[in-house]
N, C-alpha and C positions, 0 to 999 in steps of 0.2 A: 155590336155590329156597326153602328154609326161611326165609331172611331176608326175601325178598319177601313171603311169606305173613304173617309176623309184622307187618311194616310195614303191610300192607293191613288187617289186623285192628285195629291201633291206630287207623288212620284211621277205620274204621267205628265203633268204640266212642266216639271223640271227637265224632262227628257226631250220635249219637243224642240225648244230653241237650240239645244246642243246638236240635234240631228241636222238642222239647217246650217249651222255654223261650220260643220265639218266638210261641206262641199268644197272641192278644189277651186282655187281662184282662177286657174287657167282654163276652166271649163265654162263654156257659154251655152245658152239654150235657145232653141227655136222659139220665137216670140208667140204671144197669145193669138189664137184663132188664125193660125197660118200653117200651110204646108209648103216648105221651101224646097228649092231645087239645088242640088249640088252638081256642078258642071266640071267638065274636064278642062275648060279654059274660061277666061274672063270675057264671056260674051253671051248676050241674051237673044241674039238674032236667029239662032237655030236651035232646034230641039234635039239635034243629033248628038250634042255634047253633054247630054244629061247622064249623070252617073247614078244618082239616087234621089228619091223624095223622102224628106224628113218631116214627120208630123210635129205638131206643137209639143213643146216640153222635152224634145229629144236633146240629150247632152251630147255635145260635140267638142272636140279638142281644136282650139284655134292656134295655128302656127304663126300667122302673120296677118297684118291688115294694112290696107291703104285707105284712100278716101271713100271708095265704093265697095271694094271687095275684101273678103276675108279668106285666107288660105286655111283650110281645115283638114283634119285627118279623121276618117271614118273608123268605125269600130272594127271593120275588117282589114284595116291597115292602108286602104287606098287614100290618096290625097286628091282634093278637089277645091273648087272655088264656089262661094255663095255670096249673095249680096249682104253686106255688113249691116244694113238697116233692119234686116230681119232677125238679127241676133241680139240677145240681151244677156247681161251678166248675172242677173238674178233668175231664180227659178220662176217660171210663169205662175201667175196667181191661180190660174185654173188647176195647174198641176200641183201647186202647193196646197190648194184647197182639197184636191183629191187625195193627196198624200196625208194631209192632216186628218181628213175624214177617215181614211183607211187606218191611220195610226190611232185616231180616236176610237174607231170601232174595235180595233184590236185591244186598245187599252181598256175599253168598256167591257169587252169580253173577259179580259184579264181581271178587271175590277170585279166583275160578276163572279169569276172563279174564286178570287180572293175573299169576296163576301161569303160565298158558299163554304169555303174552307174555314173562314172565321166562325160562321154559324156552326159548322161541324165541330170546330174546336171548342166553342162554347158549350155545345151539347155534350161533348166528351168531358169537358170540365165539370159540368153538372153531374154527369154519370159517375165520374171519379169521386166527386164530393159525396154522392150518395153511397158509393161503394166504400169510401173511407169511413163514413158514418156507420155503415153496417159493420165494417171491420172493427171499429172502435167498440161497438156494442158487443161484438163477439169476443174481443180482447177482454172487456170488462167481465163478461160471463166466464171466460176461461180463468181469469184471475180469481174470481170468486170461487170457482170449482177447485182451483189449485189451493187456495187458502183452506177450503173445507177438507180437501184431501190431506193437506199438511197437518191440520188439527187431528183428523182421524188417524193419520199415521203416528202422531205423537201418542194418541190414546192407545193405539195398537202396541206401540213399543212399551208403554207403561203396563198394559195387560200382559204382554209377553214376559216382562220382568216379574210381575206378580205371579204369573203362572210358573215361572222357573223357581221362584222362592217357595211357592206352595208345593211343587214337586220335591224340592229339597227337604222341606219340612215333613212331607208325607214319607219320604224315604227314611228320614230320621225316626219318625214315629213307627214305621214298620220294623226298623232295626231294634228300637226300644221294645216293641211288642214281642218280637222274636226273643229278645233277651228275657223279658218277663215271663213268656211262655216256658222257656227253658228252665228258668228259676222256679216257676210254679210246678213244673213236672218233677224237678228235683225235690222240692218240698213235699209234694204228694207222695213220692216214693219213700222219702224219709218218714213221713207220717205213717204210711202203711207198714213200714218196717218196725216203727215204734209200737204200733198196735200189735203187730205179730209178736214182738219180743215181750210186750206186756202180757199178752194172752199165754205165751209160753211160760213166762215167769209165774203166772197164777196157777197154771196147770202143774208146774213143777213144785210149787209151794204146796198145793193140795195133795200131790202124790207123796211128798215128804211127810206131811202131817199124817196122812193115812198110814204110811209105813211105820211111823213112830207109835201111833195108836195101836196098831196091830202087835207090835213088839211088846208094848206095855201090857196088853191083855194076855199075851202068852206067858209072861213072867208071873202073873197072878195065878194062872192055872197051875203052873209048875210048883208053887209053894204050898199046896194043899191047904189052903186056908179055908176054914168053914165057919159058919156062924150059925149058932143055935139060938132059937128063941127061948126065953124063960117059960117054965110051966106054971 
């Protein structure tokens, strides 16, 4: 804030001499602590020729001068005469002081406004710094969360690949199981058929044996063979 005040003060001091130097050289002023009379003719013997009264510090355009009188033009365009001794080329000290005081007051108000603006800017700067610090913390937190999500995403992709591989392996196992089930069913049917054929073979063999035995017994009865025991 002190730097802003000093800069504003230097600007004010630099502007004051420039304002005084810009006054037109053809302009003269009513001298200090006087109220002069502008007359229609060069004579002080009567009051009937008075055009206007001019207070101290009034700027007036001087058209011509002689030893005692100055020909002047008023602001309304009228021309008259006034005593040259009451005119000065510089701005009266009183008016200068009043103007400087007014300029100083205006510049002081401006300086106060600049100081308030500077304070507001400093406060805004502090607020922005705090906001920036908070945003940096948020950014760091977001970066950490992003890194965590990236790692979790990589793990998810790995798990998805593992899941796909497991599904493929499971599908292959199901196909192998179906093939083994079909093969087992075929073997079971073959075994049942084998047992059936074995049982049928045994029954057929027994029937043939029985048939042969019955025929042999019949032949023995037809040959009248008898056997007598000795007495």
